C-alpha positions, -999 to 999 in steps of 0.1 A, spaced: -904 -109 -785 -880 -129 -808 -865 -95 -815 -859 -88 -779 -850 -125 -769 -823 -121 -799 -809 -87 -784 -809 -101 -746 -773 -103 -737 -756 -136 -731 -740 -144 -698 -705 -133 -693 -678 -164 -679 -651 -152 -663 -635 -183 -656 -610 -187 -680 -595 -151 -673 -596 -163 -635 -574 -198 -645 -556 -175 -665 -547 -152 -636 -546 -184 -613 -518 -197 -636 -497 -164 -642 -500 -162 -599 -489 -199 -597 -457 -189 -622 -455 -160 -600 -451 -178 -567 -431 -206 -585 -408 -175 -598 -406 -162 -563 -398 -198 -545 -374 -207 -576 -355 -170 -564 -360 -176 -531 -348 -214 -530 -322 -199 -551 -314 -172 -525 -316 -193 -501 -288 -217 -515 -264 -188 -518 -276 -178 -486 -271 -205 -471 -235 -212 -484 -228 -174 -474 -234 -182 -440 -215 -215 -439 -187 -193 -457 -192 -165 -429 -193 -193 -402 -163 -205 -415 -148 -169 -415 -163 -164 -384 -145 -200 -369 -111 -188 -386 -113 -151 -369 -122 -167 -336 -91 -189 -341 -71 -159 -352 -83 -144 -322 -74 -168 -298 -40 -172 -314 -39 -133 -310 -47 -135 -278 -22 -162 -267 2 -142 -286 -7 -112 -264 -6 -128 -231 32 -145 -238 39 -103 -253 25 -90 -220 46 -120 -200 75 -113 -224 71 -73 -215 70 -80 -177 100 -101 -179 117 -76 -196 107 -49 -176 125 -69 -146 154 -69 -165 155 -32 -172 149 -29 -130 175 -51 -126 199 -36 -150 187 -2 -137 194 -12 -103 229 -28 -114 239 1 -134 230 22 -100 253 -2 -79 279 -3 -107 281 41 -103 282 37 -69 308 13 -70 328 35 -97 322 64 -73 338 46 -45 364 32 -64 371 71 -78 373 81 -39 392 56 -32 417 60 -63 416 98 -48 424 89 -14 452 60 -29 468 86 -44 468 110 -14 485 81 6 508 74 -23 519 113 -20 523 116 17 543 80 13 567 102 -8 566 126 13 571 103 39 597 82 27 618 113 20 615 122 57 626 82 61 656 88 43 664 116 61 661 105 93 684 70 78 709 95 69 708 115 101 707 77 120 737 70 94 755 102 110 743 93 150 757 58 145 790 68 135 788 92 163 781 62 187 798 41 174 832 67 179 817 72 214 815 37 221 854 33 218 860 62 239 834 48 264 855 16 263 889 33 265 872 48 299 858 12 309 893 -3 307 907 27 332 877 26 354 877 -12 357 915 -6 365 904 23 393 876 -5 407 897 -30 409 922 -3 431 889 9 447 878 -27 461 907 -32 478 900 1 494 865 -13 499 876 -44 515 893 -26 544 865 -2 548 840 -26 549 860 -44 581 855 -9 592 824 -5 591 814 -37 601 833 -25 629 810 8 635 784 -16 626 789 -37 656 801 -7 683 762 12 665 745 -17 675 760 -24 709 754 14 716 715 12 706 712 -18 727 725 -2 754 705 29 749 675 6 750 684 -13 780 684 23 791 653 32 784 642 -2 795 655 8 828 643 42 829 610 28 819 608 2 844 620 26 870 589 52 859 565 25 862 578 16 895 580 50 909 542 53 895 530 24 914 544 33 946 528 65 940 494 54 932 491 20 950 475 -10 943 439 6 923 417 -13 905 412 13 879 451 19 873 470 -14 861 503 -20 842 497 -44 811 531 -54 796 548 -20 789 520 2 794 508 21 823 469 18 819 441 42 832 404 34 831 385 65 808 360 64 839 389 74 859 392 109 837 363 114 817 329 113 818 311 91 795 310 104 759 330 135 767 368 139 764 373 176 786 392 162 822 375 171 857 391 192 880 397 153 898 407 138 867 437 166 864 441 154 906 447 121 897 475 128 870 492 149 897 514 117 904 521 110 868 531 143 865 555 145 893 573 113 881 572 117 846 592 152 858 615 131 878 623 106 856 629 131 826 658 150 845 671 117 851 670 104 811 704 113 793 695 138 763 711 110 737 676 90 744 653 106 722 620 90 744 583 95 740 558 87 760 527 80 741 493 85 750 467 61 736 430 66 736 406 36 731 366 31 735 343 3 738 328 -11 703 290 3 712 281 30 687 283 67 693 248 80 696 232 105 674 239 137 680 263 136 701 296 159 703 318 134 685 307 115 657 327 80 660 347 63 681 377 71 666 369 111 675 362 104 705 392 81 713 416 111 701 398 138 714 407 118 745 440 113 740 450 149 727 435 160 762 457 139 784 486 153 759 475 190 760 473 186 801 513 169 801 522 199 785 505 231 807 525 211 836 559 218 818 563 181 803 583 191 768 559 187 739 583 169 722 585 142 737 551 134 738 528 122 713 488 114 711 466 87 691 434 72 687 423 39 684 388 39 690 369 6 695 399 -14 674 422 -24 701 397 -39 728 413 -64 756 380 -77 760 363 -91 732 330 -100 750 299 -78 750 296 -74 787 295 -40 805 326 -53 825 345 -59 789 333 -28 778 341 -7 809 377 -25 808 381 -16 769 369 23 777 411 34 785 440 56 781 474 37 779 508 53 782 536 45 771 574 53 773 593 43 743 623 57 717 619 70 687 
């Protein structure tokens, strides 16, 4: 029993080993913490240094950005300057081209001017020769003028005598013309007197001054220029008196019987035979002249004229005035 008690194994004591292991673990932890602390210290320094570097880089980057902006503005300014210089260069080239053209034109003008100058010199020489010839002609003309002055003085003496003769002839001519006018006036008075005797006191035929007046209604229908058979009968006494008096007027008196046609101022109707009062009045005067020629009155002693409505005897717009203004006038005058 004792032997077995001695051989029983004793209880194992692990505490010292645990303590050793804990001590070693603690040392390891301390070492690790030390290492961590040291690493943290160095890491903090490195981070601080990196922050400084970052701030430096940031400042450098800002400076570079500012410099870049300045460079961009400078580049834009330089580009603008380049564009302006290019435009100025183009303008200068255009001016150069224009000046070159002007120079060419000027040279051409100079060449032409030289030719003109040479021609002008030739003209001057020709003019000098002409002037010399003119001077000679002037001297000759002066000699001729002296001779003409002498002849003129002689002619003036003759002219005075001729002027006296011309004055005498003029007086005689005026006297002869006056006598002819008086003769024609006498024959005209005699002609109108005979017509008045033949026609009597008719209201449609009258004497106005030196004119014998027929109302148009006596000879023509309204708007017509054709002489009716009745009108020809009424003109027969005029023809007889004119034949008688024309035989008595001397051939030296170039007498004319004027036949003047007149109308009132009312317009011609549209579609009528005559387009205006001018045409109607002229056609009526011509009809009377044609009739007189057909009755043997020489055409050289007759004249026809139309006055339309522009020589009224009565300016009123009444039927009586219209009738009075529509007329054929006969006037014996001298051509």
